[in-house]
C-alpha positions as a Python dict, from the first residue, in 0.01 Angstrom:
ca = {
    (1, 'M'): (0, 0, 0),
    (2, 'S'): (-449, -45, 7),
    (3, 'C'): (-750, -282, 7),
    (4, 'M'): (-929, -552, -190),
    (5, 'D'): (-1299, -480, -197),
    (6, 'D'): (-1579, -630, -410),
    (7, 'Y'): (-1457, -909, -629),
    (8, 'I'): (-1663, -1065, -903),
    (9, 'S'): (-2010, -1214, -870),
    (10, 'N'): (-2099, -1545, -1038),
    (11, 'R'): (-1739, -1653, -1070),
    (12, 'N'): (-1545, -1956, -971),
    (13, 'I'): (-1327, -1792, -710),
    (14, 'R'): (-1389, -1497, -489),
    (15, 'L'): (-1118, -1392, -257),
    (16, 'L'): (-1278, -1150, -21),
    (17, 'P'): (-1579, -1118, 201),
    (18, 'W'): (-1545, -750, 286),
    (19, 'R'): (-1817, -594, 78),
    (20, 'S'): (-1992, -894, -67),
    (21, 'K'): (-2044, -1264, -23),
    (22, 'A'): (-1721, -1454, -39),
    (23, 'A'): (-1808, -1711, -301),
    (24, 'Q'): (-2030, -1784, -595),
    (25, 'R'): (-2085, -2114, -772),
    (26, 'S'): (-1940, -2187, -1111),
    (27, 'S'): (-1918, -2494, -1329),
    (28, 'S'): (-1599, -2697, -1305),
    (29, 'G'): (-1584, -3038, -1462),
    (30, 'G'): (-1961, -3067, -1451),
    (31, 'K'): (-1976, -2993, -1078),
    (32, 'N'): (-2034, -2675, -885),
    (33, 'M'): (-1724, -2562, -698),
    (34, 'L'): (-1834, -2416, -368),
    (35, 'F'): (-1604, -2293, -102),
    (36, 'S'): (-1553, -2079, 204),
    (37, 'A'): (-1354, -1760, 210),
    (38, 'V'): (-1179, -1668, 532),
    (39, 'V'): (-1023, -1334, 604),
    (40, 'A'): (-759, -1322, 872),
    (41, 'G'): (-614, -984, 955),
    (42, 'L'): (-242, -1044, 977),
    (43, 'I'): (-79, -702, 949),
    (44, 'G'): (-272, -400, 1072),
    (45, 'L'): (-73, -105, 949),
    (46, 'A'): (-126, 234, 793),
    (47, 'C'): (84, 497, 621),
    (48, 'A'): (343, 631, 862),
    (49, 'S'): (276, 999, 911),
    (50, 'P'): (352, 1247, 1185),
    (51, 'A'): (41, 1443, 1106),
    (52, 'P'): (-170, 1399, 790),
    (53, 'K'): (-409, 1110, 772),
    (54, 'P'): (-338, 842, 511),
    (55, 'A'): (-510, 907, 182),
    (56, 'S'): (-682, 569, 200),
    (57, 'E'): (-905, 695, 480),
    (58, 'T'): (-1073, 948, 250),
    (59, 'N'): (-1276, 668, 89),
    (60, 'L'): (-1372, 518, 422),
    (61, 'A'): (-1748, 566, 405),
    (62, 'R'): (-1799, 374, 84),
    (63, 'R'): (-1576, 91, 205),
    (64, 'Q'): (-1784, 54, 519),
    (65, 'S'): (-2109, 36, 327),
    (66, 'G'): (-2095, -339, 261),
    (67, 'P'): (-2245, -621, 466),
    (68, 'N'): (-2135, -668, 824),
    (69, 'Y'): (-1961, -991, 912),
    (70, 'P'): (-1934, -1112, 1270),
    (71, 'V'): (-1580, -1086, 1400),
    (72, 'Y'): (-1437, -1399, 1558),
    (73, 'T'): (-1112, -1453, 1743),
    (74, 'F'): (-849, -1722, 1722),
    (75, 'D'): (-581, -1795, 1983),
    (76, 'Q'): (-272, -1718, 1779),
    (77, 'L'): (80, -1786, 1900),
    (78, 'I'): (288, -1480, 1979),
    (79, 'D'): (613, -1672, 1940),
    (80, 'H'): (641, -1917, 1650),
    (81, 'F'): (1019, -1940, 1679),
    (82, 'P'): (1116, -2040, 2035),
    (83, 'D'): (1464, -2145, 1922),
    (84, 'S'): (1554, -1824, 1738),
    (85, 'D'): (1763, -1557, 1905),
    (86, 'R'): (1605, -1300, 1675),
    (87, 'Y'): (1278, -1318, 1866),
    (88, 'T'): (1392, -1311, 2227),
    (89, 'P'): (1251, -1290, 2487),
    (90, 'H'): (1039, -1596, 2417),
    (91, 'T'): (690, -1661, 2541),
    (92, 'N'): (423, -1930, 2532),
    (93, 'D'): (143, -1674, 2537),
    (94, 'T'): (-116, -1622, 2266),
    (95, 'F'): (-314, -1325, 2142),
    (96, 'K'): (-668, -1296, 2010),
    (97, 'Q'): (-632, -1277, 1636),
    (98, 'R'): (-946, -1143, 1473),
    (99, 'Y'): (-1099, -1279, 1153),
    (100, 'V'): (-1423, -1288, 959),
    (101, 'Y'): (-1549, -1552, 720),
    (102, 'D'): (-1829, -1640, 482),
    (103, 'S'): (-1928, -2006, 446),
    (104, 'T'): (-2233, -1953, 227),
    (105, 'Y'): (-2102, -2175, -51),
    (106, 'Y'): (-1881, -2405, 149),
    (107, 'K'): (-1868, -2776, 72),
    (108, 'P'): (-1668, -3034, 265),
    (109, 'G'): (-1323, -3065, 123),
    (110, 'G'): (-1292, -2696, 40),
    (111, 'P'): (-1105, -2519, -95),
    (112, 'I'): (-1061, -2244, 161),
    (113, 'F'): (-954, -1899, 44),
    (114, 'L'): (-758, -1690, 292),
    (115, 'Y'): (-750, -1320, 214),
    (116, 'I'): (-460, -1151, 389),
    (117, 'G'): (-558, -818, 544),
    (118, 'G'): (-249, -615, 459),
    (119, 'E'): (-131, -278, 584),
    (120, 'T'): (-432, -63, 505),
    (121, 'S'): (-629, 130, 764),
    (122, 'V'): (-831, -95, 991),
    (123, 'E'): (-1165, 55, 885),
    (124, 'S'): (-1116, -27, 519),
    (125, 'R'): (-1060, -390, 618),
    (126, 'L'): (-1397, -398, 799),
    (127, 'E'): (-1254, -425, 1149),
    (128, 'N'): (-932, -389, 1340),
    (129, 'I'): (-652, -601, 1196),
    (130, 'E'): (-396, -746, 1429),
    (131, 'S'): (-32, -761, 1337),
    (132, 'G'): (141, -1089, 1277),
    (133, 'T'): (381, -1292, 1067),
    (134, 'I'): (371, -1537, 779),
    (135, 'A'): (392, -1813, 1040),
    (136, 'D'): (51, -1695, 1161),
    (137, 'N'): (-98, -1787, 822),
    (138, 'A'): (22, -2145, 839),
    (139, 'Y'): (-72, -2190, 1204),
    (140, 'F'): (-416, -2038, 1143),
    (141, 'A'): (-479, -2268, 845),
    (142, 'Q'): (-375, -2571, 1048),
    (143, 'H'): (-580, -2501, 1361),
    (144, 'V'): (-876, -2268, 1306),
    (145, 'Q'): (-1225, -2410, 1353),
    (146, 'L'): (-1504, -2205, 1200),
    (147, 'P'): (-1813, -2185, 1424),
    (148, 'S'): (-2068, -2288, 1161),
    (149, 'I'): (-1864, -2568, 1001),
    (150, 'N'): (-1886, -2923, 1130),
    (151, 'G'): (-1566, -3110, 1067),
    (152, 'S'): (-1214, -3002, 993),
    (153, 'I'): (-1125, -2750, 729),
    (154, 'N'): (-759, -2745, 823),
    (155, 'A'): (-458, -2751, 596),
    (156, 'P'): (-298, -2942, 443),
    (157, 'D'): (-583, -3196, 414),
    (158, 'T'): (-805, -2914, 287),
    (159, 'P'): (-646, -2695, 18),
    (160, 'W'): (-595, -2337, 133),
    (161, 'I'): (-542, -2070, -133),
    (162, 'L'): (-406, -1732, -17),
    (163, 'Y'): (-458, -1393, -176),
    (164, 'G'): (-294, -1066, -84),
    (165, 'G'): (-225, -733, -249),
    (166, 'S'): (66, -497, -181),
    (167, 'L'): (245, -584, 145),
    (168, 'A'): (-16, -858, 195),
    (169, 'G'): (91, -983, -148),
    (170, 'A'): (445, -1018, -20),
    (171, 'Q'): (311, -1202, 285),
    (172, 'T'): (121, -1433, 53),
    (173, 'A'): (435, -1504, -148),
    (174, 'F'): (654, -1558, 158),
    (175, 'S'): (390, -1780, 319),
    (176, 'V'): (346, -2009, 17),
    (177, 'K'): (722, -2037, -35),
    (178, 'T'): (800, -2106, 331),
    (179, 'Y'): (497, -2322, 418),
    (180, 'G'): (421, -2482, 82),
    (181, 'D'): (370, -2816, 254),
    (182, 'I'): (79, -2660, 444),
    (183, 'L'): (-61, -2386, 219),
    (184, 'Y'): (-158, -2516, -123),
    (185, 'G'): (-120, -2200, -329),
    (186, 'G'): (-155, -1825, -350),
    (187, 'I'): (-196, -1518, -567),
    (188, 'A'): (42, -1234, -486),
    (189, 'A'): (-74, -903, -632),
    (190, 'S'): (170, -610, -653),
    (191, 'A'): (384, -792, -400),
    (192, 'P'): (713, -622, -303),
    (193, 'I'): (949, -920, -315),
    (194, 'H'): (1251, -704, -401),
    (195, 'V'): (1367, -433, -163),
    (196, 'V'): (1610, -144, -183),
    (197, 'L'): (1706, 125, 61),
    (198, 'G'): (1630, 434, -145),
    (199, 'Y'): (1338, 393, -384),
    (200, 'S'): (1329, 677, -636),
    (201, 'E'): (1141, 456, -882),
    (202, 'W'): (822, 530, -690),
    (203, 'Y'): (791, 845, -901),
    (204, 'A'): (886, 682, -1233),
    (205, 'P'): (531, 589, -1349),
    (206, 'I'): (416, 945, -1273),
    (207, 'Q'): (710, 1087, -1467),
    (208, 'K'): (628, 859, -1761),
    (209, 'F'): (249, 831, -1771),
    (210, 'A'): (108, 1147, -1610),
    (211, 'P'): (6, 1448, -1828),
    (212, 'Q'): (336, 1570, -1962),
    (213, 'D'): (269, 1943, -1943),
    (214, 'C'): (204, 1896, -1571),
    (215, 'V'): (512, 1678, -1532),
    (216, 'A'): (736, 1917, -1723),
    (217, 'S'): (617, 2213, -1517),
    (218, 'I'): (693, 2038, -1189),
    (219, 'N'): (1031, 1914, -1316),
    (220, 'A'): (1131, 2269, -1406),
    (221, 'I'): (1009, 2414, -1075),
    (222, 'I'): (1200, 2149, -880),
    (223, 'D'): (1516, 2212, -1084),
    (224, 'K'): (1498, 2582, -1001),
    (225, 'M'): (1422, 2513, -636),
    (226, 'D'): (1719, 2279, -610),
    (227, 'Y'): (1938, 2540, -777),
    (228, 'L'): (1848, 2783, -501),
    (229, 'I'): (1928, 2520, -240),
    (230, 'S'): (2260, 2423, -399),
    (231, 'T'): (2370, 2788, -409),
    (232, 'N'): (2251, 2840, -50),
    (233, 'N'): (2034, 3133, -151),
    (234, 'T'): (1849, 3151, 179),
    (235, 'A'): (1658, 3467, 92),
    (236, 'A'): (1522, 3313, -227),
    (237, 'I'): (1435, 2988, -51),
    (238, 'Q'): (1244, 3177, 215),
    (239, 'E'): (1055, 3366, -53),
    (240, 'L'): (971, 3037, -225),
    (241, 'K'): (838, 2891, 99),
    (242, 'S'): (623, 3198, 152),
    (243, 'I'): (475, 3169, -196),
    (244, 'F'): (343, 2827, -90),
    (245, 'G'): (219, 2972, 239),
    (246, 'L'): (486, 2778, 427),
    (247, 'G'): (725, 3052, 527),
    (248, 'S'): (722, 2933, 888),
    (249, 'L'): (826, 2576, 803),
    (250, 'G'): (1186, 2547, 918),
    (251, 'D'): (1339, 2233, 767),
    (252, 'I'): (1380, 2251, 390),
    (253, 'R'): (1311, 1879, 365),
    (254, 'D'): (979, 1920, 543),
    (255, 'F'): (894, 2192, 293),
    (256, 'A'): (997, 1968, 1),
    (257, 'M'): (785, 1684, 136),
    (258, 'T'): (480, 1903, 198),
    (259, 'I'): (466, 2044, -154),
    (260, 'A'): (513, 1685, -279),
    (261, 'F'): (204, 1557, -94),
    (262, 'P'): (-15, 1557, -409),
    (263, 'L'): (251, 1341, -576),
    (264, 'G'): (333, 1127, -273),
    (265, 'G'): (568, 1269, -13),
    (266, 'P'): (810, 1025, 148),
    (267, 'M'): (602, 798, 372),
    (268, 'N'): (318, 1048, 417),
    (269, 'Y'): (62, 1236, 219),
    (270, 'P'): (-291, 1347, 313),
    (271, 'T'): (-431, 1365, -40),
    (272, 'N'): (-480, 1079, -282),
    (273, 'T'): (-190, 1032, -523),
    (274, 'W'): (-107, 834, -834),
    (275, 'Q'): (-111, 521, -617),
    (276, 'E'): (-479, 576, -532),
    (277, 'L'): (-591, 592, -895),
    (278, 'N'): (-821, 306, -985),
    (279, 'W'): (-1013, 177, -1283),
    (280, 'S'): (-1338, 203, -1086),
    (281, 'P'): (-1480, 529, -950),
    (282, 'L'): (-1607, 325, -654),
    (283, 'Y'): (-1253, 282, -528),
    (284, 'G'): (-1039, 544, -698),
    (285, 'S'): (-993, 916, -658),
    (286, 'N'): (-953, 1208, -897),
    (287, 'D'): (-723, 1397, -660),
    (288, 'F'): (-416, 1344, -877),
    (289, 'W'): (-592, 1452, -1196),
    (290, 'N'): (-731, 1758, -1020),
    (291, 'F'): (-381, 1844, -902),
    (292, 'C'): (-229, 1817, -1248),
    (293, 'N'): (-518, 2002, -1410),
    (294, 'N'): (-463, 2288, -1168),
    (295, 'V'): (-85, 2295, -1215),
    (296, 'S'): (-116, 2311, -1593),
    (297, 'D'): (-418, 2546, -1606),
    (298, 'I'): (-354, 2795, -1888),
    (299, 'N'): (-659, 3000, -1791),
    (300, 'A'): (-561, 3074, -1433),
    (301, 'P'): (-637, 3426, -1303),
    (302, 'A'): (-375, 3693, -1356),
    (303, 'N'): (-295, 3720, -986),
    (304, 'I'): (-203, 3350, -989),
    (305, 'T'): (5, 3353, -1307),
    (306, 'A'): (189, 3666, -1193),
    (307, 'V'): (359, 3451, -929),
    (308, 'D'): (547, 3272, -1208),
    (309, 'N'): (773, 3575, -1246),
    (310, 'Q'): (820, 3650, -877),
    (311, 'L'): (1140, 3446, -846),
    (312, 'A'): (1273, 3508, -1196),
    (313, 'K'): (1524, 3752, -1047),
    (314, 'Y'): (1702, 3451, -897),
    (315, 'T'): (1709, 3245, -1219),
    (316, 'N'): (1852, 3486, -1474),
    (317, 'G'): (1511, 3624, -1564),
    (318, 'E'): (1366, 3284, -1647),
    (319, 'P'): (1008, 3251, -1521),
    (320, 'W'): (894, 2964, -1303),
    (321, 'T'): (613, 2850, -1530),
    (322, 'N'): (304, 2734, -1339),
    (323, 'L'): (457, 2804, -999),
    (324, 'G'): (152, 3016, -916),
    (325, 'N'): (-83, 2731, -1004),
    (326, 'Y'): (120, 2479, -803),
    (327, 'A'): (144, 2702, -496),
    (328, 'N'): (-222, 2795, -510),
    (329, 'Y'): (-321, 2427, -515),
    (330, 'V'): (-105, 2354, -210),
    (331, 'K'): (-249, 2651, -23),
    (332, 'Q'): (-607, 2561, -107),
    (333, 'I'): (-591, 2182, -64),
    (334, 'V'): (-293, 2083, 152),
    (335, 'L'): (-253, 2362, 407),
    (336, 'P'): (-608, 2329, 549),
    (337, 'Y'): (-511, 1988, 688),
    (338, 'C'): (-314, 2175, 954),
    (339, 'T'): (-616, 2316, 1134),
    (340, 'S'): (-409, 2488, 1401),
    (341, 'G'): (-221, 2689, 1141),
    (342, 'D'): (107, 2607, 1315),
    (343, 'Y'): (267, 2458, 1008),
    (344, 'D'): (609, 2408, 1168),
    (345, 'S'): (474, 2163, 1425),
    (346, 'T'): (365, 1802, 1462),
    (347, 'N'): (15, 1910, 1559),
    (348, 'D'): (-258, 1709, 1393),
    (349, 'G'): (-239, 1764, 1018),
    (350, 'C'): (69, 1987, 1029),
    (351, 'F'): (394, 1953, 841),
    (352, 'S'): (704, 1942, 1058),
    (353, 'T'): (874, 1607, 1118),
    (354, 'Q'): (1154, 1748, 1335),
    (355, 'N'): (1005, 1681, 1677),
    (356, 'V'): (1204, 1400, 1838),
    (357, 'S'): (957, 1359, 2124),
    (358, 'Y'): (675, 1303, 1875),
    (359, 'W'): (854, 1006, 1723),
    (360, 'A'): (963, 876, 2065),
    (361, 'D'): (602, 845, 2182),
    (362, 'T'): (562, 470, 2228),
    (363, 'T'): (184, 476, 2192),
    (364, 'N'): (133, 214, 1925),
    (365, 'S'): (-55, 286, 1604),
    (366, 'G'): (-80, 158, 1251),
    (367, 'G'): (162, 425, 1137),
    (368, 'R'): (418, 334, 1400),
    (369, 'S'): (392, -36, 1314),
    (370, 'Y'): (441, 33, 945),
    (371, 'L'): (738, 257, 1017),
    (372, 'Y'): (893, -16, 1231),
    (373, 'S'): (872, -276, 955),
    (374, 'T'): (1015, -22, 714),
    (375, 'C'): (1304, 62, 945),
    (376, 'I'): (1408, -292, 1034),
    (377, 'E'): (1386, -478, 701),
    (378, 'Q'): (1157, -328, 437),
    (379, 'G'): (1338, -8, 341),
    (380, 'A'): (1217, 141, 14),
    (381, 'Y'): (1245, 497, 141),
    (382, 'Q'): (1094, 730, -118),
    (383, 'V'): (1372, 954, -247),
    (384, 'A'): (1450, 1179, -542),
    (385, 'P'): (1622, 1008, -837),
    (386, 'P'): (2002, 1023, -850),
    (387, 'S'): (1999, 1181, -1195),
    (388, 'G'): (1762, 1315, -1458),
    (389, 'P'): (1436, 1504, -1409),
    (390, 'S'): (1271, 1488, -1070),
    (391, 'L'): (921, 1550, -940),
    (392, 'V'): (1046, 1601, -584),
    (393, 'S'): (1335, 1801, -449),
    (394, 'R'): (1669, 1626, -436),
    (395, 'V'): (1701, 1713, -67),
    (396, 'L'): (1468, 1417, -6),
    (397, 'Q'): (1715, 1135, 47),
    (398, 'V'): (1756, 829, 268),
    (399, 'D'): (1876, 1024, 571),
    (400, 'Y'): (1546, 1212, 591),
    (401, 'T'): (1346, 893, 656),
    (402, 'Q'): (1619, 720, 851),
    (403, 'Q'): (1615, 992, 1116),
    (404, 'W'): (1254, 905, 1196),
    (405, 'C'): (1361, 543, 1254),
    (406, 'T'): (1637, 654, 1488),
    (407, 'W'): (1407, 881, 1685),
    (408, 'A'): (1113, 642, 1698),
    (409, 'F'): (1299, 328, 1801),
    (410, 'P'): (1597, 393, 2028),
    (411, 'A'): (1777, 88, 2158),
    (412, 'G'): (1585, -90, 2432),
    (413, 'E'): (1633, -384, 2662),
    (414, 'Y'): (1500, -641, 2416),
    (415, 'N'): (1503, -470, 2080),
    (416, 'T'): (1744, -263, 1876),
    (417, 'I'): (1674, -166, 1517),
    (418, 'P'): (1963, -181, 1271),
    (419, 'S'): (2132, 141, 1163),
    (420, 'T'): (1984, 76, 821),
    (421, 'P'): (1714, -176, 723),
    (422, 'D'): (1830, -537, 702),
    (423, 'L'): (1717, -598, 346),
    (424, 'T'): (1840, -958, 351),
    (425, 'Q'): (1528, -1050, 549),
    (426, 'Y'): (1340, -996, 221),
    (427, 'T'): (1599, -1089, -39),
    (428, 'K'): (1673, -1428, 121),
    (429, 'Y'): (1347, -1553, -28),
    (430, 'G'): (1488, -1521, -378),
    (431, 'D'): (1453, -1155, -473),
    (432, 'F'): (1380, -1136, -847),
    (433, 'N'): (1431, -1514, -868),
    (434, 'F'): (1146, -1571, -625),
    (435, 'S'): (958, -1890, -709),
    (436, 'A'): (732, -2145, -543),
    (437, 'P'): (490, -2405, -679),
    (438, 'R'): (136, -2273, -723),
    (439, 'L'): (235, -1916, -649),
    (440, 'A'): (96, -1667, -901),
    (441, 'F'): (228, -1313, -941),
    (442, 'I'): (12, -1038, -1088),
    (443, 'D'): (119, -674, -1122),
    (444, 'G'): (23, -350, -1297),
    (445, 'N'): (274, -180, -1525),
    (446, 'Q'): (181, 170, -1403),
    (447, 'D'): (213, 88, -1033),
    (448, 'V'): (442, 314, -830),
    (449, 'W'): (570, 1, -652),
    (450, 'L'): (627, -199, -972),
    (451, 'D'): (1007, -200, -950),
    (452, 'L'): (987, -385, -618),
    (453, 'C'): (757, -646, -768),
    (454, 'Y'): (794, -961, -975),
    (455, 'H'): (751, -772, -1302),
    (456, 'S'): (998, -497, -1217),
    (457, 'N'): (1168, -324, -1506),
    (458, 'D'): (1491, -457, -1353),
    (459, 'A'): (1374, -820, -1334),
    (460, 'P'): (1462, -1086, -1590),
    (461, 'A'): (1220, -1183, -1865),
    (462, 'R'): (919, -1370, -1729),
    (463, 'Y'): (766, -1688, -1866),
    (464, 'S'): (437, -1819, -1729),
    (465, 'S'): (336, -2178, -1662),
    (466, 'D'): (52, -2348, -1478),
    (467, 'L'): (278, -2420, -1182),
    (468, 'H'): (441, -2075, -1182),
    (469, 'P'): (181, -1836, -1330),
    (470, 'E'): (248, -1466, -1386),
    (471, 'H'): (53, -1181, -1543),
    (472, 'L'): (137, -815, -1600),
    (473, 'I'): (-170, -597, -1652),
    (474, 'A'): (-97, -321, -1904),
    (475, 'G'): (-235, 14, -1793),
    (476, 'A'): (-302, -97, -1435),
    (477, 'G'): (-186, 43, -1104),
    (478, 'H'): (-141, -97, -755),
    (479, 'H'): (-312, -441, -731),
    (480, 'W'): (-602, -327, -946),
    (481, 'D'): (-709, -690, -978),
    (482, 'S'): (-820, -665, -614),
    (483, 'Y'): (-1122, -459, -711),
    (484, 'G'): (-1440, -574, -878),
    (485, 'I'): (-1800, -478, -940),
    (486, 'K'): (-2110, -692, -954),
    (487, 'D'): (-2189, -580, -1308),
    (488, 'I'): (-1914, -791, -1462),
    (489, 'P'): (-1967, -681, -1825),
    (490, 'A'): (-1919, -321, -1712),
    (491, 'E'): (-1565, -393, -1597),
    (492, 'P'): (-1291, -276, -1832),
    (493, 'Q'): (-1187, -570, -2044),
    (494, 'F'): (-826, -567, -1920),
    (495, 'I'): (-949, -601, -1561),
    (496, 'R'): (-1215, -857, -1644),
    (497, 'N'): (-959, -1069, -1828),
    (498, 'A'): (-719, -1044, -1533),
    (499, 'H'): (-993, -1176, -1306),
    (500, 'Y'): (-1066, -1464, -1544),
    (501, 'W'): (-695, -1543, -1555),
    (502, 'E'): (-693, -1573, -1176),
    (503, 'I'): (-997, -1799, -1188),
    (504, 'R'): (-844, -2029, -1448),
    (505, 'T'): (-518, -2037, -1256),
    (506, 'V'): (-677, -2161, -935),
    (507, 'Q'): (-906, -2401, -1120),
    (508, 'K'): (-600, -2565, -1278),
    (509, 'W'): (-432, -2604, -941),
    (510, 'L'): (-738, -2762, -785),
    (511, 'R'): (-797, -2997, -1079),
    (512, 'S'): (-435, -3104, -1057),
    (513, 'R'): (-482, -3177, -687),
    (514, 'Q'): (-795, -3381, -761),
    (515, 'S'): (-612, -3578, -1028),
    (516, 'S'): (-321, -3647, -795),
    (517, 'S'): (-560, -3760, -523),
    (518, 'K'): (-734, -4000, -759),
    (519, 'R'): (-401, -4143, -873),
    (520, 'D'): (-298, -4193, -512),
    (521, 'Q'): (-622, -4374, -439),
    (522, 'V'): (-567, -4605, -737),
    (523, 'V'): (-213, -4682, -625),
    (524, 'K'): (-327, -4753, -269),
    (525, 'G'): (-600, -4977, -405),
    (526, 'R'): (-346, -5179, -599),
    (527, 'E'): (-122, -5209, -295),
    (528, 'L'): (-412, -5352, -97),
}
C-alpha cells in the first residue's frame, strides 16, 4: 500500500508537503483561502518480506528530490485507552512523534490539513514515520503547537481535514468516524474498510485488464504446474523448478511465490507490480509491462522457446507456451536479488520463508510492524482464487501466510496474537456500510485492493452527496489521486477532474461550516 507525492499547484487544497509547498491560494467566495498543511507520520510500515526489498524503494531517489522540511517532534501518548484490557499493561509515558509542516499560506482560523503518513517506506515519506493509532490523530489535532504559528490551531475550534491513501486512507476513515466531534472531515483514498482472511481478488484487475496474451499464457502455465502438484509428480516439479533456476528451493510454496514476484507474491515482491503502475512516469514503473512483454514475446530466441516443449512429456504432449519466456525473465530479473546465490535461504534477497528463527527475530522493522497488523486484525492474505483461472499457483493459500504470523509472534507475557486475524476490529466500523459526515471516499476501479474498498465490486450501489461524497476513478489504480504534477494541464483529464472533485468537496464542507458559524452568531446575538 504507497505514497502521496506532489499534489496540484495553484489549487484550493493541497494535502501534502513532501515534495512541494503544502498550499496554494485560490478564490473562494471572493476571498483567498490560505491554510497550513501538517504531516504527522502515524504508521511507519513497509511490505513484509523475509528477503526482497519492497518495490516502493526502487523509486526512492526521485521521491527524496523534493524540498527538505524540518522534522519536529510531539509528545504523543503511548496509551490512549487506560481503561481497556486490550491494551494492557498500561502506561502514562509518551513517545516523540515526528511530523513536518508547511505554514506558508496559513491564516488564522485554518483550515489545517493533516496528511496521514501510511505504511510506505520511511524514506518515501521524507523521514522516519512512527507507528501509532487513530487516537493519535485526534490527540495530535487537539494539542500540537506549531513553532512558527502564534495562537492555537487546535481542533475542534480550527477545522482539521485529514487525507490518507491506502492503509492511511483507512486510518483517515476510522479517525473521522470515531472522532468526528474533533476532526472536521477527511478524504479516504483506496481505503481498505472491508477485510477478509484470504484475498484472491488482489489478482482480479490483472486478470481482467492486463494484456490478455500474457494473462492467458500465465494461466495455462499455472494450470499445468498445479496439475503436476496435484498428481504428486515430484520429478516433473523438480524439473520445473530447475527451468526457473530454482531447483534448490525446497518448499513448493516458496517456489510459487518467487515466480509470482512480478505479479505480486503474497506479502512480498522485489519488483514493481500492477499495484505500482501510475498515470505519471514520475511515480510509476514499467516493470509490469516489461514482464508481460517478455512473457508474450513471439520473437524470443530459439533456445528460449525450446523450453516450452521441455515438460510436454508430462502433459500429454501439450506444450507449455511461453514457459521459456517466463522462466528467462525470472532468471534475469528476480534471481539476481539473491546475491549470495543461496536461493533456499533467508539471506538478503533470497527466497525461502521456512526459517523459523528468521521470523522469531524480535528486531523491529517496518516489515515486522506491517506483518503484525496483518496477523492480528487486517488479514487480506494474498491467495489463489478458489475457482477459475489463476495467475498464481493454488498452493498459495491462507496457511502459507499464517505460518509466518505464528513464527513471528509467539505468545508472550503481555501479548498473544489470535490464531487467525480478528477481522471484527475493522468490520465494527461499518464494513461496506461505512459512513460518517464529511468523509469522502475515492477509489480506482483497476486497483488490486479495490474489493476491500468503498467501491468494491461486492459493495452496494453508491450514491454521492455533499455530506457523504464518493468518487470512483475509471482506469485508475491504487490511490492515483494522491499524485500530481505542477503542470496541471498536462495531467490526464480523469486525474485532473478527480483532483478538482476533491477541491470542490472540501470547499463545500468549509463553506457549510462558515454558514453554520454565522447562523450561530446571529442566534447568540438575538439571545443577548
